[in-house]
C-alpha positions in Angstrom: -12.4 38.2 -87.2 -12.2 39.6 -90.7 -15.3 40.0 -92.9 -13.2 39.8 -96.0 -13.9 37.0 -98.5 -11.5 36.0 -101.3 -13.1 34.5 -104.4 -11.2 32.2 -106.8 -12.5 31.2 -110.3 -10.7 28.9 -112.7 -12.0 28.9 -116.2 -10.9 26.4 -118.9 -11.3 27.6 -122.4 -11.3 25.8 -125.8 -10.2 28.0 -128.6 -10.8 26.0 -131.8 -10.0 28.9 -134.2 -6.5 29.6 -133.0 -3.6 28.7 -135.4 -0.7 29.9 -133.4 0.5 30.7 -129.8 0.9 34.4 -130.8 -2.7 34.6 -131.9 -3.9 32.8 -128.7 -1.8 35.0 -126.4 -3.2 38.2 -128.1 -6.8 37.1 -127.5 -6.1 36.0 -123.9 -4.2 39.2 -123.1 -7.0 41.3 -124.5 -9.6 39.3 -122.6 -7.8 39.6 -119.3 -7.3 43.4 -119.7 -10.9 44.0 -120.5 -12.1 41.7 -117.7 -9.9 43.7 -115.2 -11.4 47.0 -116.4 -15.0 45.8 -116.5 -15.2 43.7 -113.3 -12.3 44.9 -111.2 -10.8 41.4 -110.9 -7.2 40.1 -111.1 -6.4 37.3 -113.5 -3.6 35.2 -114.9 -3.2 32.4 -117.5 -2.2 29.5 -115.2 -2.1 26.4 -117.5 -1.9 25.4 -121.1 0.3 28.3 -122.0 2.1 26.4 -124.7 -1.1 24.9 -126.2 -2.7 26.7 -129.2 -6.3 25.8 -128.6 -6.6 25.6 -124.8 -6.3 28.1 -122.0 -6.9 28.1 -118.3 -7.4 31.4 -116.6 -7.6 32.1 -112.9 -9.6 35.0 -111.7 -9.8 36.4 -108.2 -11.7 39.1 -106.3 -12.2 40.3 -102.8 -15.5 41.3 -101.2 -17.3 41.1 -97.9 -20.1 39.1 -99.4 -20.2 35.5 -100.8 -23.2 36.4 -102.9 -21.4 39.4 -104.5 -18.4 37.2 -105.4 -20.7 34.5 -107.0 -22.5 37.2 -108.9 -19.3 38.8 -110.2 -18.0 35.4 -111.3 -21.3 34.5 -113.0 -21.1 37.9 -114.9 -17.4 37.2 -115.9 -18.4 33.8 -117.4 -21.5 35.2 -119.2 -19.3 38.1 -120.5 -16.7 35.8 -121.9 -19.4 33.6 -123.6 -21.0 36.7 -125.2 -18.0 38.8 -126.0 -15.7 35.9 -127.2 -17.9 33.4 -129.0 -14.7 31.6 -130.3 -13.5 31.0 -126.7 -15.7 28.2 -125.5 -15.9 27.8 -121.7 -15.5 24.0 -121.2 -15.3 24.0 -117.4 -15.1 26.4 -114.5 -14.5 26.0 -110.8 -15.2 28.5 -108.0 -13.9 28.6 -104.4 -14.4 31.2 -101.7 -12.1 31.5 -98.7 
């Protein structure tokens, strides 16, 4: 049996300061790139792509430890909240397989 664990995090964001899709996409793209480099996670915008002030990002990682996955995801959320004060985390959901 494999010891690999797959972690999934879905983050819903409210972006009240956005005035266009182009502006929103620039912020989300930058956020995802920096998140990948800092935390070694994969991510994609999975919902609300055509809404200016909302975004849903899915983040995934692989580890051999549930605790490590939870810690990584907590750090991702804290990082978004501190680094992007105009991107308000309204909800998040975690699942580990």
